[in-house]
PAZAPA-4460 file (N, C-alpha, C; in steps of 0.05 Angstrom, whole numbers, plus 32768, in hexadecimal, padded with zeros to 4 digits):
% residues 249
    n_x    n_y    n_z   ca_x   ca_y   ca_z    c_x    c_y    c_z   seq   type   mol
   8011   7FE8   8000   8000   8000   8000   8011   8019   8000     1      M     A
   8009   802D   7FF1   8017   8047   7FF0   8002   805C   7FF8     2      I     A
   800A   806D   800B   7FF8   8082   8015   8005   809D   800F     3      T     A
   7FF5   80AF   8003   7FFE   80CA   7FFE   7FEE   80DD   8010     4      L     A
   7FFC   80EF   801D   7FEF   8101   8030   7FF7   811E   8029     5      K     A
   7FE3   812E   8022   7FE7   814B   801E   7FFF   8152   800C     6      N     A
   7FFE   8145   7FF4   8015   8149   7FE1   8012   8163   7FD1     7      I     A
   8027   8173   7FD2   8028   818B   7FC2   8041   818A   7FB1     8      Y     A
   803E   8192   7F98   8055   8194   7F86   804F   81AB   7F72     9      K     A
   8062   81BD   7F70   805E   81D3   7F5D   8077   81D7   7F4D    10      K     A
   8073   81E3   7F35   8089   81EC   7F24   8086   820A   7F20    11      F     A
   809B   8218   7F28   8099   8236   7F29   8083   823C   7F3E    12      D     A
   806E   824A   7F36   8059   8251   7F48   803F   8242   7F43    13      D     A
   8041   822E   7F32   8029   821E   7F2A   8029   8203   7F38    14      Q     A
   8014   81FE   7F48   8011   81E4   7F55   8007   81CF   7F41    15      Y     A
   8016   81B9   7F3F   800E   81A3   7F2E   8000   818E   7F3E    16      V     A
   8009   818A   7F57   7FFB   8179   7F6B   7FF3   818B   7F82    17      L     A
   7FDA   818A   7F89   7FCF   819E   7F9C   7FC0   8190   7FB2    18      N     A
   7FCD   818C   7FCA   7FC1   817F   7FE1   7FB5   8164   7FD9    19      D     A
   7FC5   8153   7FCD   7FBB   813A   7FC2   7FBE   8124   7FD7    20      L     A
   7FA8   8116   7FDC   7FA7   8100   7FEF   7F9C   80E7   7FE2    21      N     A
   7FA9   80D0   7FE5   7F9E   80B7   7FDA   7FAC   809F   7FE6    22      M     A
   7F9E   8088   7FE4   7FAA   806F   7FED   7FA9   805C   7FD5    23      T     A
   7FC0   8050   7FCF   7FC3   803D   7FBA   7FC3   8021   7FC7    24      L     A
   7FB0   8010   7FC0   7FAC   7FF8   7FCF   7FBC   7FE0   7FC4    25      E     A
   7FC4   7FCF   7FD7   7FD4   7FB8   7FD0   7FC3   7FA3   7FC2    26      K     A
   7FCF   7F96   7FAE   7FC1   7F81   7F9F   7FAC   7F8B   7F8C    27      G     A
   7FAC   7FA5   7F86   7F99   7FB1   7F74   7FA6   7FC3   7F60    28      K     A
   7F98   7FC6   7F49   7FA1   7FD9   7F35   7F94   7FF4   7F3C    29      C     A
   7FA4   8006   7F46   7F9B   8021   7F4C   7FA0   8033   7F34    30      N     A
   7F8A   803A   7F26   7F8D   8048   7F0C   7F88   8066   7F10    31      V     A
   7F9B   8077   7F0A   7F98   8094   7F0B   7F92   809E   7EF0    32      V     A
   7F7C   80AD   7EED   7F74   80B8   7ED4   7F72   80D7   7ED6    33      I     A
   7F72   80E4   7EBF   7F70   8101   7EBF   7F79   810B   7EA4    34      G     A
   7F72   8124   7E9E   7F79   8130   7E85   7F97   8134   7E83    35      Q     A
   7FA2   8138   7E6B   7FBE   813F   7E68   7FC3   8159   7E78    36      S     A
   7FD9   8159   7E87   7FE0   8170   7E97   7FD2   8170   7EB2    37      G     A
   7FC4   815B   7EB9   7FB6   815A   7ED3   7FC8   8153   7EEA    38      S     A
   7FE0   8149   7EE4   7FF3   8142   7EFA   7FF9   8125   7EFD    39      G     A
   7FEF   8114   7EEB   7FF3   80F7   7EEF   8010   80EF   7EEF    40      K     A
   801F   80F8   7EDA   803B   80F0   7ED8   804C   80FC   7EEE    41      T     A
   8046   8115   7EF5   8054   8122   7F0C   804F   8112   7F25    42      V     A
   8036   8109   7F29   8030   80F9   7F40   8040   80E0   7F42    43      L     A
   8042   80D1   7F2B   8051   80B8   7F2B   806E   80BD   7F30    44      M     A
   8079   80D1   7F23   8096   80D7   7F26   809C   80E0   7F43    45      K     A
   8088   80ED   7F50   808C   80F5   7F6C   808C   80DD   7F7E    46      S     A
   807A   80CA   7F79   8078   80B3   7F8A   8091   80A2   7F8A    47      I     A
   809D   80A0   7F72   80B6   808F   7F70   80CF   809F   7F75    48      V     A
   80CD   80B9   7F7A   80E4   80C9   7F81   80F3   80D6   7F6A    49      G     A
   80E8   80D4   7F52   80F5   80E2   7F3B   80F1   8100   7F3D    50      L     A
   80DC   8108   7F4B   80D8   8124   7F52   80D4   8126   7F70    51      L     A
   80DD   813C   7F7C   80DA   8141   7F99   80C1   8152   7F9D    52      E     A
   80AF   8149   7FAF   8098   8159   7FB5   80A0   8171   7FC6    53      I     A
   808F   8185   7FC6   8094   819D   7FD7   808C   8199   7FF4    54      D     A
   8076   818A   7FF8   806E   8183   8013   805B   816B   8012    55      S     A
   8057   815F   8029   8046   8147   802B   8055   812E   8032    56      G     A
   8048   8118   8032   8055   80FE   8039   804D   80E8   8025    57      E     A
   8061   80D8   801E   805D   80C0   800D   8065   80A8   801E    58      I     A
   8052   8097   8024   8057   8080   8036   8054   8066   8027    59      L     A
   806A   8056   8027   806A   803B   801C   8066   8028   8033    60      Y     A
   804D   801E   8036   8047   800C   804D   8053   8018   8066    61      D     A
   804B   8031   806C   8053   8040   8084   8070   8049   8085    62      E     A
   807F   8043   8070   809B   804E   806E   809A   8068   8060    63      R     A
   80A4   807D   806D   80A2   8098   8063   80B8   809D   804E    64      N     A
   80B1   809C   8035   80C4   80A0   801F   80CF   80BC   801F    65      F     A
   80BF   80CF   8027   80C7   80EC   8025   80DD   80F3   8038    66      T     A
   80E0   80E4   804E   80F5   80EA   8062   810C   80D7   8060    67      T     A
   810C   80C5   804D   8122   80B1   804B   813B   80BE   803F    68      M     A
   8152   80B4   8048   816B   80BC   803C   8170   80AD   8022    69      G     A
   8186   80B3   8015   818C   80A7   7FFB   818E   8089   7FFC    70      K     A
   819B   807E   8010   819F   8061   8012   8185   8053   8017    71      K     A
   8174   805E   8028   815A   8052   802E   8149   8052   8015    72      E     A
   814A   8068   8005   813A   8069   7FED   8144   8054   7FD9    73      R     A
   815E   8050   7FD7   8169   803D   7FC5   815F   8021   7FCC    74      Q     A
   815E   801B   7FE5   8154   8001   7FEE   8136   7FFD   7FE6    75      L     A
   8127   8012   7FEB   810A   8011   7FE4   8106   800E   7FC6    76      L     A
   8117   801B   7FB6   8114   801A   7F99   8117   7FFD   7F8F    77      R     A
   8125   7FEC   7F9E   8126   7FD0   7F96   810B   7FC2   7F97    78      K     A
   80F8   7FCE   7FA5   80DE   7FC3   7FA8   80CA   7FCF   7F93    79      E     A
   80D4   7FE0   7F81   80C4   7FED   7F6D   80C9   7FE2   7F51    80      M     A
   80B4   7FDF   7F42   80B7   7FD9   7F25   80AA   7FF0   7F16    81      G     A
   80B6   7FF7   7EFF   80AC   800E   7EEF   80A8   8006   7ED2    82      M     A
   8090   800A   7EC8   808A   8006   7EAC   8086   8022   7EA0    83      L     A
   809A   802B   7E90   8099   8046   7E85   8088   8046   7E6C    84      F     A
   807D   805E   7E66   806E   8062   7E4D   8081   805C   7E36    85      Q     A
   8078   804A   7E24   8089   8042   7E0D   809B   802B   7E13    86      G     A
   809D   8023   7E2D   80AD   800C   7E34   80C9   8013   7E3E    87      G     A
   80D6   8027   7E30   80F0   8031   7E37   8105   801A   7E39    88      A     A
   8104   8007   7E27   8118   7FF2   7E26   8131   7FFE   7E19    89      L     A
   8148   7FF1   7E1F   8162   7FFA   7E13   8165   7FED   7DF8    90      F     A
   8166   7FFD   7DE3   8167   7FF2   7DC8   8181   7FE3   7DC2    91      D     A
   8196   7FEA   7DD1   81B0   7FDD   7DCC   81B3   7FC2   7DDA    92      S     A
   819F   7FBB   7DEA   81A0   7FA2   7DFA   818C   7F8E   7DF0    93      L     A
   8192   7F74   7DF4   817E   7F5F   7DED   8168   7F60   7E02    94      T     A
   8153   7F51   7DFC   813C   7F4F   7E0F   8147   7F45   7E2A    95      V     A
   8157   7F30   7E29   8162   7F24   7E41   8172   7F39   7E51    96      E     A
   8183   7F48   7E44   8193   7F5C   7E51   8182   7F72   7E5D    97      E     A
   816C   7F79   7E4F   815A   7F8E   7E5A   814D   7F85   7E74    98      N     A
   8143   7F6C   7E74   8135   7F62   7E8C   8149   7F5D   7EA3    99      V     A
   8162   7F56   7E9C   8176   7F52   7EB0   8182   7F6C   7EBB   100      M     A
   817D   7F82   7EAE   8189   7F9B   7EB6   8184   7FA2   7ED3   101      F     A
   816B   7FA2   7EDE   8167   7FA8   7EFA   8174   7F94   7F0D   102      P     A
   8176   7F7B   7F04   8184   7F66   7F14   81A1   7F6C   7F17   103      L     A
   81AD   7F76   7F01   81CA   7F7E   7F02   81CE   7F96   7F14   104      N     A
   81BB   7FA8   7F14   81BD   7FC1   7F23   81BA   7FBC   7F41   105      M     A
   81A6   7FAB   7F49   819E   7FAA   7F65   81A4   7F90   7F73   106      F     A
   81AF   7F7C   7F65   81B5   7F63   7F73   81D2   7F5A   7F6E   107      T     A
   81DB   7F48   7F7E   81F6   7F3D   7F7A   81F3   7F1F   7F73   108      S     A
   81DC   7F17   7F68   81D8   7EFC   7F60   81EB   7EF4   7F49   109      D     A
   81F1   7EDA   7F47   8202   7ED1   7F31   81F2   7ED0   7F17   110      N     A
   8200   7ECE   7F01   81F3   7ECF   7EE7   81DD   7EBA   7EE4   111      Y     A
   81E3   7EA2   7EED   81D0   7E8C   7EEA   81B5   7E92   7EF8   112      S     A
   81B7   7E9E   7F10   819F   7EA5   7F1F   818F   7EBB   7F12   113      S     A
   819E   7ECF   7F07   8191   7EE5   7EF9   8184   7EDB   7EE0   114      K     A
   8191   7ECA   7ED1   8185   7EBF   7EB9   816C   7EAF   7EBE   115      L     A
   816C   7EA1   7ED4   8154   7E91   7EDC   813D   7EA4   7EE1   116      K     A
   8143   7EBB   7EEF   812E   7ECE   7EF4   8124   7EDC   7EDB   117      R     A
   8136   7EE2   7EC9   812F   7EEE   7EAF   811C   7EDB   7EA0   118      V     A
   8124   7EC1   7E9E   8114   7EAE   7E90   80F8   7EAC   7E9C   119      D     A
   80F6   7EAC   7EB6   80DC   7EAA   7EC4   80CB   7EC2   7EBD   120      F     A
   80D7   7EDA   7EBE   80C7   7EF3   7EB9   80BE   7EF4   7E9C   121      C     A
   80CF   7EEC   7E89   80C7   7EEC   7E6D   80B1   7ED7   7E68   122      L     A
   80B3   7EC0   7E74   809E   7EAC   7E71   8083   7EB6   7E7D   123      E     A
   8086   7EC4   7E94   806D   7ECE   7EA1   805E   7EE2   7E90   124      R     A
   806C   7EF1   7E7F   805E   7F05   7E6E   805A   7EFB   7E52   125      V     A
   805F   7EE1   7E4E   8059   7ED4   7E34   806F   7ED9   7E1F   126      G     A
   8088   7EDC   7E27   809E   7EE1   7E15   80B4   7ECC   7E17   127      L     A
   80AD   7EB4   7E1B   80C0   7E9F   7E1E   80D1   7E9C   7E04   128      R     A
   80EB   7E9B   7E08   80FD   7E95   7DF1   8105   7EAD   7DE1   129      G     A
   80FF   7EC5   7DEA   8107   7EDD   7DDA   8120   7EEA   7DE5   130      V     A
   812E   7EDD   7DF7   8144   7EE9   7E05   8158   7EF8   7DF4   131      N     A
   815F   7EED   7DDD   8175   7EF8   7DCD   816B   7F0B   7DB7   132      Q     A
   8151   7F10   7DB6   8147   7F24   7DA3   814E   7F40   7DAC   133      L     A
   8153   7F51   7D99   8157   7F6E   7D9E   813B   7F7B   7DA0   134      M     A
   813A   7F91   7DAF   8120   7F9D   7DB3   8113   7FA7   7D98   135      T     A
   8123   7FAD   7D85   8119   7FB6   7D6B   810A   7F9F   7D5C   136      A     A
   810F   7F87   7D64   8102   7F70   7D58   80E7   7F69   7D64   137      E     A
   80DF   7F78   7D79   80C6   7F73   7D87   80B0   7F84   7D7D   138      L     A
   8098   7F7A   7D7E   8080   7F8A   7D78   807B   7F9D   7D8F   139      S     A
   8068   7FAF   7D8C   8061   7FC2   7DA1   8058   7FB3   7DBA   140      G     A
   8047   7FA0   7DB7   803D   7F91   7DCE   8052   7F80   7DDB   141      G     A
   8064   7F75   7DCC   807B   7F65   7DD7   808D   7F77   7DE7   142      M     A
   8092   7F90   7DDD   80A3   7FA3   7DEB   8097   7FA9   7E06   143      R     A
   807D   7FAD   7E07   8070   7FB3   7E21   8072   7F9C   7E34   144      K     A
   806F   7F83   7E29   8071   7F6C   7E3B   808E   7F68   7E44   145      R     A
   80A1   7F6E   7E33   80BD   7F6C   7E3C   80C3   7F81   7E51   146      A     A
   80B7   7F98   7E4F   80BA   7FAD   7E63   80AD   7FA5   7E7D   147      A     A
   8096   7F97   7E7C   808A   7F8D   7E94   809C   7F78   7EA1   148      I     A
   80A8   7F66   7E91   80BA   7F52   7E9C   80D1   7F5F   7EAB   149      A     A
   80DC   7F75   7E9F   80F1   7F84   7EAD   80E7   7F90   7EC7   150      R     A
   80CE   7F9A   7EC6   80C3   7FA8   7EDE   80BF   7F95   7EF5   151      A     A
   80BA   7F7B   7EEF   80B5   7F68   7F05   80CD   7F57   7F0C   152      I     A
   80E4   7F5D   7EFF   80FC   7F4D   7F03   8105   7F4B   7F20   153      A     A
   8101   7F61   7F2E   810A   7F62   7F4A   80F4   7F5B   7F5E   154      L     A
   80DE   7F4E   7F54   80C7   7F47   7F65   80BD   7F5F   7F75   155      S     A
   80B5   7F74   7F67   80AE   7F8C   7F75   8094   7F8A   7F86   156      P     A
   8093   7F9A   7F9B   807B   7F9D   7FAB   8069   7FB3   7FA0   157      R     A
   8076   7FC5   7F90   8067   7FDC   7F85   806E   7FDE   7F67   158      Y     A
   8059   7FE1   7F57   805C   7FE2   7F3A   804F   7FFB   7F2F   159      L     A
   805F   800A   7F1F   8055   8023   7F14   8055   8022   7EF6   160      F     A
   803E   8027   7EEA   803A   8025   7ECD   8030   803F   7EC2   161      C     A
   8040   804C   7EB1   8039   8066   7EA6   802E   8062   7E89   162      D     A
   8014   8065   7E86   8007   8062   7E6C   8010   8048   7E5E   163      E     A
   800B   8031   7E6B   8016   8017   7E60   800C   8010   7E45   164      P     A
   7FF5   801B   7E3C   7FE9   8013   7E23   7FEE   8027   7E0C   165      N     A
   7FFF   803B   7E12   8004   804F   7DFE   800F   8043   7DE4   166      S     A
   8002   8049   7DCE   800B   8040   7DB4   8003   8024   7DAC   167      G     A
   7FF3   8017   7DBC   7FEB   7FFB   7DB6   7FCF   7FFA   7DAA   168      L     A
   7FCA   7FE6   7D99   7FAF   7FE1   7D8F   7F9D   7FD7   7DA6   169      D     A
   7F83   7FD9   7DA3   7F71   7FD2   7DBA   7F74   7FB6   7DC4   170      P     A
   7F77   7FA2   7DB2   7F7A   7F87   7DBC   7F94   7F82   7DCB   171      R     A
   7FAA   7F8D   7DC1   7FC3   7F8B   7DD0   7FC2   7F9A   7DEA   172      T     A
   7FB4   7FB1   7DEA   7FB2   7FC1   7E02   7FA4   7FB1   7E18   173      A     A
   7F8E   7FA3   7E11   7F80   7F92   7E24   7F92   7F7C   7E2F   174      I     A
   7FA2   7F71   7E1E   7FB5   7F5C   7E27   7FC9   7F67   7E3C   175      R     A
   7FD3   7F7F   7E37   7FE6   7F8B   7E4A   7FD7   7F92   7E64   176      I     A
   7FBF   7F9C   7E62   7FAF   7FA2   7E7A   7FAC   7F89   7E8B   177      D     A
   7FA3   7F74   7E7E   7F9E   7F5B   7E8D   7FB8   7F50   7E99   178      N     A
   7FCE   7F53   7E8B   7FE7   7F49   7E96   7FEF   7F59   7EAF   179      L     A
   7FEC   7F73   7EAE   7FF2   7F84   7EC6   7FE0   7F7C   7EDD   180      I     A
   7FC6   7F78   7ED7   7FB3   7F71   7EEC   7FB9   7F56   7EF8   181      S     A
   7FC0   7F42   7EE7   7FC6   7F27   7EF1   7FDF   7F28   7F03   182      E     A
   7FF4   7F36   7EFA   800C   7F37   7F0A   8007   7F45   7F25   183      I     A
   7FF7   7F5A   7F24   7FF0   7F69   7F3D   7FE4   7F56   7F51   184      T     A
   7FD0   7F46   7F49   7FC3   7F34   7F5B   7FD4   7F1D   7F63   185      R     A
   7FE2   7F12   7F50   7FF3   7EFA   7F54   8008   7EFF   7F6A   186      E     A
   8014   7F17   7F69   802A   7F1D   7F7B   8022   7F32   7F90   187      Y     A
   8008   7F38   7F92   7FFE   7F4A   7FA6   800D   7F65   7FA6   188      N     A
   8010   7F70   7F8E   8020   7F89   7F8A   800D   7FA1   7F8D   189      I     A
   8018   7FB7   7F97   800A   7FD1   7F96   8011   7FDD   7F7B   190      T     A
   7FFD   7FDE   7F69   8002   7FE8   7F4E   7FF4   8002   7F49   191      T     A
   8003   8015   7F3E   7FF9   802F   7F35   7FFB   8030   7F17   192      L     A
   7FE5   8036   7F0A   7FE4   8038   7EED   7FDA   8054   7EE6   193      V     A
   7FEA   8063   7ED7   7FE1   807D   7ECC   7FD5   8077   7EB1   194      N     A
   7FBD   8081   7EAC   7FB0   807C   7E92   7F9C   8091   7E8B   195      S     A
   7F99   8096   7E71   7F83   80A6   7E67   7F70   8095   7E56   196      H     A
   7F76   807B   7E55   7F67   8068   7E45   7F50   805C   7E56   197      D     A
   7F37   8063   7E50   7F21   8059   7E5F   7F1C   803B   7E5C   198      M     A
   7F25   8030   7E46   7F24   8013   7E43   7F35   8005   7E59   199      N     A
   7F4C   8010   7E5E   7F5D   8005   7E73   7F50   8008   7E8F   200      S     A
   7F45   8020   7E93   7F37   8025   7EAD   7F22   8010   7EB2   201      V     A
   7F11   800C   7E9E   7EFB   7FF9   7EA1   7F04   7FDC   7EA2   202      L     A
   7F1C   7FD7   7E97   7F26   7FBB   7E97   7F33   7FB4   7EB1   203      E     A
   7F43   7FC5   7EBD   7F53   7FBD   7ED4   7F51   7FD0   7EEC   204      I     A
   7F40   7FE5   7EEB   7F3F   7FF9   7F00   7F32   7FF0   7F1A   205      G     A
   7F41   7FE1   7F2A   7F36   7FD9   7F44   7F30   7FF2   7F55   206      D     A
   7F42   8005   7F53   7F3D   801F   7F60   7F45   8034   7F4C   207      K     A
   7F32   8047   7F47   7F36   805C   7F33   7F37   8077   7F42   208      V     A
   7F4C   8086   7F3C   7F50   80A1   7F48   7F51   80B5   7F32   209      I     A
   7F40   80C9   7F33   7F3F   80DE   7F1F   7F4C   80F7   7F2A   210      Y     A
   7F60   8101   7F1B   7F6E   811A   7F23   7F66   8130   7F10   211      I     A
   7F5F   8147   7F1D   7F57   815E   7F0D   7F65   8176   7F18   212      Y     A
   7F75   8183   7F07   7F85   819B   7F0F   7F95   8196   7F28   213      Q     A
   7FA2   817E   7F29   7FB4   8178   7F3F   7FA8   816E   7F58   214      G     A
   7F8D   816C   7F59   7F7F   8163   7F71   7F71   8149   7F6B   215      C     A
   7F6F   8138   7F80   7F5F   8120   7F7E   7F41   8128   7F7F   216      Q     A
   7F34   8124   7F68   7F19   812E   7F65   7F04   8119   7F6A   217      C     A
   7F0C   80FF   7F66   7EF9   80E9   7F69   7F09   80CF   7F6C   218      W     A
   7EFD   80BB   7F7B   7F08   80A0   7F7A   7EF1   808C   7F7D   219      E     A
   7EF5   8075   7F71   7EE1   8060   7F72   7EEA   8048   7F63   220      G     A
   7ED8   8037   7F5B   7EDF   801F   7F4C   7ED9   8023   7F2E   221      T     A
   7EE1   800F   7F1E   7EDC   8011   7F02   7EBE   800F   7EFC   222      K     A
   7EAF   8003   7F0E   7E92   8001   7F0A   7E85   801C   7F10   223      E     A
   7E90   802B   7F23   7E85   8044   7F2B   7E8C   805C   7F19   224      E     A
   7EA2   8059   7F0A   7EAC   8070   7EFB   7E99   8079   7EE5   225      V     A
   7E87   8067   7EDC   7E74   806D   7EC7   7E5A   8078   7ED3   226      L     A
   7E58   8078   7EED   7E3E   8080   7EFA   7E44   8093   7F11   227      H     A
   7E4C   80AC   7F0B   7E53   80BF   7F1F   7E47   80DA   7F18   228      T     A
   7E43   80EA   7F2C   7E38   8106   7F28   7E4F   811A   7F26   229      D     A
   7E68   8111   7F26   7E7E   8123   7F25   7E81   812E   7F08   230      N     A
   7E7B   8147   7F04   7E7A   8153   7EE9   7E95   8152   7EDB   231      E     A
   7EAA   8159   7EEA   7EC5   8159   7EDE   7ECD   813D   7ED4   232      A     A
   7EC7   8129   7EE4   7ECD   810D   7EDD   7EBC   8104   7EC5   233      L     A
   7EA2   810B   7EC5   7E91   8104   7EAF   7E9A   8110   7E95   234      N     A
   7EA4   8129   7E96   7EAD   8136   7E7D   7EC6   8128   7E72   235      S     A
   7ED6   811C   7E84   7EEE   810D   7E7C   7EE6   80F2   7E71   236      F     A
   7ED6   80E3   7E80   7ECE   80C8   7E79   7EBE   80C7   7E5F   237      V     A
   7EAC   80DA   7E5C   7E9A   80D9   7E45   7EA1   80EF   7E30   238      F     A
   7EBB   80F2   7E2C   7EC4   8107   7E1A   7EC0   8100   7DFD   239      A     A
   7EC0   80E6   7DF6   7EBE   80DF   7DD9   7EA1   80D9   7DD2   240      T     A
   7E9B   80DA   7DB8   7E80   80D4   7DAE   7E77   80B8   7DB5   241      R     A
   7E8A   80A5   7DB3   7E83   8089   7DB9   7E7B   8086   7DD7   242      M     A
   7E8B   8093   7DE8   7E85   8092   7E05   7E6A   809F   7E0B   243      A     A
   7E64   80B5   7DFD   7E4A   80C1   7E01   7E33   80AF   7DFA   244      Q     A
   7E37   80A0   7DE4   7E22   808D   7DDB   7E1E   8077   7DF0   245      Q     A
   7E34   806D   7DFC   7E32   8059   7E11   7E23   8064   7E29   246      I     A
   7E29   807D   7E30   7E1C   808A   7E47   7DFE   808C   7E42   247      K     A
   7DF6   8092   7E29   7DDA   8097   7E23   7DCA   807D   7E21   248      D     A
   7DD8   8066   7E1F   7DC9   804D   7E1C   7DBB   8046   7E36   249      V     A
***
């Protein structure tokens, strides 16, 4: 579980996160939605420490990340997995080398042990036998699955996914959604997904949090997100003509 208390973050004189409070639950896909510029990416970067907040507290299972020193944060980062938008795989490395990268950084395991973990992670995401392929040889969906394999290589307790379906066709996007959801439940991970894709929200949103102008404006389940009186949320959810038709049915 990750708890955020009274989070403020500003750039120059403009607050991007404004007194934001939320709890990200263990074993669930916590999906944060909002318009472009609403603060989703700043929020995720702040939680993992890529950005420093101006005030507030970030608690990882009661461990205060905001007051930790550099060494303590490094230890905690071993418990985090990150799926970047676009995958962010290293083009100069093979799939095997990409997945092994965090193991090389954070463990002193021998090569045989690391390779065993790599093989397990690749098989778990449906990429058995692709170890020696270069990332350029992978399809978009395969790249995302390889990136997920890398994200779970260290058996994380916390998984962060930034727009995991960006650039994918609808069928492949659903497959990635389901994979993230399965892994979250299987390993009881606290998963945060940033998304603007309502298909993803309705597919895996165990807990949905809507951010508007840097504030938490609404939270609920994927079932509740379509039936709310929150005007700002409704304008976001039913922005397209197709969504309006669904609403009117």
